[in-house]
C-alpha positions in Angstrom: -14.2 -40.3 -14.9 -12.5 -42.2 -17.8 -9.3 -44.4 -17.0 -6.6 -42.4 -18.0 -4.2 -42.7 -21.2 -0.6 -43.0 -20.0 2.2 -41.1 -21.6 5.2 -43.3 -22.4 7.6 -41.0 -24.5 6.9 -37.4 -26.6 9.4 -36.3 -29.1 8.9 -32.9 -30.5 9.7 -30.8 -33.6 9.2 -27.1 -34.5 11.3 -23.6 -35.4 12.3 -23.9 -31.3 14.4 -27.5 -32.5 14.5 -30.9 -32.5 14.0 -32.9 -29.2 12.4 -31.9 -25.4 15.9 -30.3 -24.7 16.4 -27.9 -27.3 12.4 -27.1 -26.3 13.5 -26.6 -22.7 16.5 -24.2 -23.8 13.9 -21.6 -25.7 10.5 -21.8 -23.7 11.4 -21.5 -19.9 13.8 -18.8 -20.1 14.1 -17.0 -23.9 12.6 -13.6 -24.5 14.1 -14.0 -28.2 11.7 -15.8 -31.1 13.4 -18.0 -32.7 11.0 -17.5 -36.6 12.3 -16.6 -39.6 11.3 -13.9 -41.5 11.6 -15.3 -45.2 9.7 -14.9 -48.2 10.1 -18.1 -49.7 7.0 -18.7 -49.7 5.8 -15.7 -50.4 7.4 -14.3 -52.7 8.1 -10.1 -52.6 6.2 -10.8 -49.5 8.4 -11.1 -46.2 7.0 -13.3 -43.2 7.7 -14.4 -39.8 7.3 -18.3 -40.1 7.5 -21.1 -38.1 10.3 -22.5 -39.9 12.4 -25.2 -38.8 15.9 -24.8 -39.5 17.8 -27.8 -37.7 19.2 -30.5 -40.2 15.9 -33.1 -40.5 16.8 -36.6 -41.0 16.6 -38.6 -44.3 13.7 -40.6 -45.5 15.6 -42.2 -48.7 15.1 -45.4 -47.2 11.0 -44.9 -48.0 9.5 -45.3 -50.9 9.9 -42.2 -53.5 5.8 -41.5 -53.0 6.8 -41.2 -49.4 9.8 -38.7 -48.9 8.3 -35.4 -48.3 9.6 -32.7 -46.7 6.3 -33.5 -44.0 7.4 -37.1 -43.4 10.5 -36.1 -42.4 9.1 -33.7 -39.8 7.5 -37.3 -38.7 9.9 -39.0 -38.7 12.4 -36.7 -36.6 9.6 -36.8 -33.7 9.8 -41.2 -34.1 13.5 -41.0 -33.9 12.8 -39.3 -30.4 10.8 -42.3 -29.4 12.7 -45.0 -30.5 14.8 -46.1 -27.9 11.9 -46.6 -25.6 10.0 -48.5 -28.8 12.9 -50.6 -29.1 13.2 -51.4 -25.4 9.5 -53.2 -25.3 8.3 -56.2 -26.1 5.2 -55.4 -28.8 2.9 -57.2 -31.2 2.3 -55.1 -34.3 -0.9 -56.5 -34.7 -1.9 -54.7 -31.3 -0.7 -51.1 -32.4 -2.2 -48.2 -33.9 -1.1 -45.2 -34.8 -3.2 -42.4 -35.3 -1.9 -38.8 -36.8 -2.9 -35.2 -37.2 -2.1 -33.6 -41.0 -3.1 -30.9 -42.8 -1.1 -30.1 -46.0 0.3 -33.5 -45.8 2.7 -33.4 -49.1 1.4 -30.5 -50.5 4.8 -28.8 -50.5 6.1 -31.7 -53.1 3.2 -31.4 -55.0 2.9 -27.4 -55.8 6.7 -28.0 -57.2 4.4 -30.1 -60.0 2.9 -27.3 -61.4 5.8 -25.3 -62.4 6.4 -24.7 -66.0 9.7 -26.4 -65.9 8.7 -29.6 -64.0 9.6 -32.9 -64.8 8.8 -34.3 -61.5 8.3 -38.1 -62.0 5.0 -39.8 -61.8 6.2 -41.1 -58.1 6.7 -37.5 -56.6 5.7 -37.7 -53.2 1.8 -37.1 -53.2 -0.3 -35.1 -50.5 -3.1 -37.6 -49.8 -4.1 -37.3 -46.6 -3.5 -40.8 -45.2 0.5 -41.0 -46.0 1.6 -39.9 -42.7 -0.1 -42.9 -40.9 1.0 -44.8 -44.0 5.0 -44.0 -44.1 5.2 -44.6 -40.6 2.8 -47.7 -40.2 5.1 -49.0 -43.1 8.3 -48.1 -41.5 7.7 -49.8 -37.8 5.4 -52.7 -39.6 2.5 -52.1 -37.3 -0.6 -53.6 -38.5 -3.2 -52.6 -36.5 -5.4 -49.5 -37.5 -3.3 -46.4 -38.9 -5.3 -43.4 -40.2 -5.0 -39.8 -40.4 -7.3 -37.0 -39.3 -7.7 -33.5 -41.2 -9.7 -31.2 -39.0 -7.5 -28.4 -39.6 -5.7 -26.8 -36.5 -7.7 -29.3 -33.8 -6.6 -32.5 -36.1 -2.9 -33.1 -33.7 -5.0 -32.8 -30.6 -7.9 -35.1 -32.0 -5.4 -37.6 -33.2 -4.7 -38.2 -29.5 -8.3 -37.9 -28.1 -8.9 -40.6 -30.7 -5.6 -42.8 -30.0 -7.0 -42.7 -26.3 -10.7 -43.7 -27.1 -8.8 -46.7 -29.4 -7.0 -48.0 -26.2 -10.0 -47.5 -23.3 -12.1 -49.7 -26.1 -9.2 -52.4 -25.8 -8.7 -52.6 -29.3 -4.9 -52.1 -28.9 -2.3 -52.4 -26.6 -0.2 -49.3 -27.8 -0.9 -46.0 -29.6 1.6 -44.1 -31.1 -0.3 -40.9 -31.7 0.5 -36.6 -32.7 0.7 -34.6 -36.1 3.0 -33.0 -38.5 2.6 -30.9 -41.0 5.0 -28.7 -43.4 5.3 -25.1 -44.6 3.9 -24.5 -48.5 3.2 -22.1 -50.3 -0.7 -23.0 -49.9 -1.2 -22.4 -46.3 0.7 -19.8 -45.9 -0.6 -17.6 -48.7 -3.9 -19.5 -47.8 -3.6 -17.3 -44.4 -1.9 -14.2 -46.4 -5.7 -14.2 -48.3 -7.7 -14.2 -45.4 -6.2 -11.2 -43.8 -4.9 -13.1 -41.0 -1.6 -13.3 -41.0 1.2 -11.4 -39.8 4.2 -9.7 -41.1 5.8 -9.9 -37.7 6.6 -12.3 -34.7 3.0 -12.4 -33.6 1.7 -11.3 -30.1 -1.2 -13.1 -28.7 -3.8 -11.2 -26.2 -1.5 -7.6 -27.4 -3.3 -4.6 -28.0 -0.7 -4.9 -30.6 -1.6 -8.3 -32.3 -2.2 -8.3 -36.2 -1.9 -12.0 -37.0 -0.5 -15.2 -36.8 2.8 -16.9 -37.9 2.5 -20.2 -39.9 4.7 -22.9 -38.9 5.5 -26.6 -39.3 6.7 -28.6 -36.9 5.6 -32.7 -35.2 4.8 -34.6 -32.3 4.2 -37.9 -31.5 3.4 -39.6 -28.6 3.5 -43.8 -27.3 0.4 -44.3 -25.4 -0.9 -47.0 -23.1 -2.8 -48.1 -20.4 0.2 -49.2 -18.3 0.9 -46.5 -15.7 3.4 -43.9 -16.5 4.4 -40.7 -14.5 2.6 -38.4 -16.8 -1.4 -39.8 -18.4 -3.6 -37.4 -21.0 -6.8 -37.9 -18.0 -9.2 -35.5 -20.1 -10.3 -34.8 -23.4 -13.4 -32.8 -24.7 -14.6 -32.2 -27.9 -17.1 -29.2 -29.5 -18.4 -28.2 -32.3 -20.2 -25.1 -32.5 -20.6 -24.7 -36.9 -20.7 -20.9 -35.8 -18.5 -20.0 -39.3 -16.1 -21.5 -41.4 -13.8 -19.1 -40.5 -14.5 -17.6 -37.4 -15.2 -18.7 -33.9 -18.2 -18.3 -31.8 -17.7 -15.1 -31.0 -18.7 -15.7 -26.9 -16.9 -19.0 -26.3 -19.8 -21.1 -26.0 -18.1 -24.0 -28.4 -14.9 -23.7 -26.6 -16.6 -23.5 -23.1 -18.3 -26.9 -24.3 -15.1 -28.8 -25.0 -13.3 -27.4 -21.5 -16.4 -28.5 -19.6 -16.3 -31.5 -21.0 -12.4 -32.1 -21.0 -12.8 -31.5 -16.8 -16.1 -33.9 -16.5 -13.5 -36.2 -18.3 -10.7 -35.9 -15.6 -13.6 -35.8 -12.8 -11.2 -32.2 -12.0 -12.9 -28.9 -10.7 -11.3 -25.9 -12.7 -9.1 -25.1 -9.9 -7.6 -28.4 -10.1 -5.7 -26.7 -13.1 -1.9 -25.5 -13.1 -1.5 -23.8 -15.8 -3.2 -23.4 -19.9 -1.5 -23.9 -23.3 -3.8 -21.1 -25.2 -4.8 -21.7 -28.6 -3.5 -17.8 -28.4 -3.2 -17.0 -32.0 -2.9 -13.5 -32.3 -5.5 -12.8 -33.9 -8.7 -10.7 -33.5 -11.7 -12.3 -32.8 -9.7 -16.0 -31.4 -7.9 -13.8 -28.7 -11.0 -12.0 -27.2 -13.5 -15.1 -27.4 -10.1 -17.4 -25.6 -9.5 -14.5 -23.0 -13.2 -14.4 -22.2 -13.6 -18.6 -21.5 -10.4 -19.2 -19.9 -11.4 -16.3 -17.6 -14.9 -17.5 -16.8 -14.3 -21.2 -16.4 -10.5 -21.3 -14.9 -10.4 -17.6 -13.0 -6.4 -16.7 -12.7 -4.8 -19.9 -13.5 -1.0 -19.5 -15.6 -1.4 -19.1 -18.8 0.8 -18.8 -22.2 0.6 -18.8 -26.0 3.7 -21.0 -27.8 2.6 -19.9 -31.3 5.6 -16.4 -31.1 8.4 -19.9 -30.9 7.2 -22.0 -33.1 4.2 -20.5 -35.1 0.9 -21.9 -36.0 1.8 -25.4 -36.9 -1.7 -26.3 -38.3 -2.3 -29.9 -38.3 0.6 -30.4 -35.4 -0.1 -27.4 -33.5 -2.5 -29.9 -30.7 -0.1 -32.0 -30.7 2.9 -30.2 -30.1 1.2 -28.2 -27.7 0.0 -30.8 -25.8 3.2 -32.1 -25.5 4.6 -28.8 -24.2 2.2 -29.6 -21.2 3.5 -32.5 -20.9 7.2 -30.5 -20.8 6.2 -28.2 -18.7 4.5 -31.1 -16.0 7.6 -33.1 -16.2 10.3 -30.0 -15.6 8.1 -27.8 -13.0 8.8 -24.6 -15.8 5.6 -22.8 -17.6 6.6 -21.3 -21.3 6.9 -17.9 -21.1 4.2 -15.8 -23.1 6.4 -13.9 -25.4 5.1 -10.8 -26.4 5.4 -7.0 -25.7 3.4 -6.7 -22.8 1.1 -4.3 -24.0 -2.3 -5.1 -22.9 -5.2 -4.7 -24.5 -8.3 -3.6 -22.0 -11.2 -5.0 -24.8 -10.0 -8.1 -23.4 -10.5 -10.2 -20.6 -7.8 -10.2 -18.2 -5.2 -13.3 -18.2 -2.6 -14.6 -15.9 -0.1 -14.5 -18.3 3.7 -16.0 -17.9 5.5 -13.3 -18.4 9.1 -13.8 -16.8 11.6 -16.0 -15.5 10.0 -15.6 -11.8 6.7 -16.5 -12.4 7.4 -19.9 -14.9 8.2 -22.3 -11.7 5.1 -24.7 -10.9 4.1 -26.7 -8.9 1.2 -27.5 -11.3 -0.2 -31.6 -11.6 -2.7 -30.7 -14.3 -2.5 -29.0 -17.1 -4.9 -28.2 -19.8 -4.4 -27.4 -23.8 -7.1 -25.9 -25.7 -7.0 -25.9 -30.0 -9.9 -24.4 -32.0 -10.6 -24.5 -35.5 -12.4 -23.4 -39.2 -16.3 -24.7 -38.8 -16.1 -23.9 -35.5 -14.6 -27.4 -33.7 -12.9 -27.4 -30.2 -11.3 -30.1 -28.5 -8.9 -29.6 -24.9 -6.7 -32.0 -23.5 -5.6 -32.1 -20.4 -2.1 -33.6 -19.6 -1.4 -34.8 -15.8 1.2 -35.6 -13.5 1.3 -39.0 -12.0 1.7 -40.1 -8.3 
């Protein structure tokens, strides 16, 4: 067992809303998806997308090249941590920033490809390093600051990386998480893979027909100083099965989950909730259902993708945040679907009604699986 790393605060922004209260209001009780049907990124083809419709903070205080929607999403998550941060006595050289993304500033760069574009040279660019550089610049942090991009595991890997930095003693505090903004590249890229659903996605349903792409951000303030929540386990694997399809038996996913349990020194029976990767694609759902039932039996679980879409580089951090929120509130996120069971899937204990979502869970698991067979599982725990 490695030492836990403690969560002193976390901020969430998604199609569900901005802030913890907005997420509570929807995830504990709502049977309606807040996703938006639009052809904004796919002209002529309306898709259900996890578009953040709440007003985002202005970032005009930043350098012109940093004024992207991706950084607006990131800043909205940061502002939720600001009251905690402002009370701390922190050496900026002992603070690290580790973020995950897949789009960075691509949305703004896409505009430059239009024939009528007259964008200046300092328009926002899509360098992967941009989110961490933006946040470090605004906070005056001089410790390590970098961005990871491993597709759908990026945000979770940022949390695991930040945890290792703290455990190594290199820094005293870490700001970790992820941010991704909707753009034409990702929406149309996944459409080209025949992986998107035109309606609200249906994870684990016999009627599932693909994912909903979304946008959002999540940030955690982490340290070795005790708090009421902690990241107690992290497990990673790379099975390299296929560029886009998961290993069908769940072998790589199982390695990651077992590693997280070993890291936290927990038996599988200690896990009280699983936030599924739950993309509503045929191959992912079949693989994930099999491995969860095999390792964790009838643990309560749900996919939150119908509430916020698949937020790609932010997803792993956002969903770890939902685990933290579930432990704080003793409530589990509902699994939003049509209730039509797929007999070809391993049967899971899906949290499908408000009568089922009261919980005394002390440990929650979040799974994330990505292109190229890279997998990660995080365990968030409630501390006495």
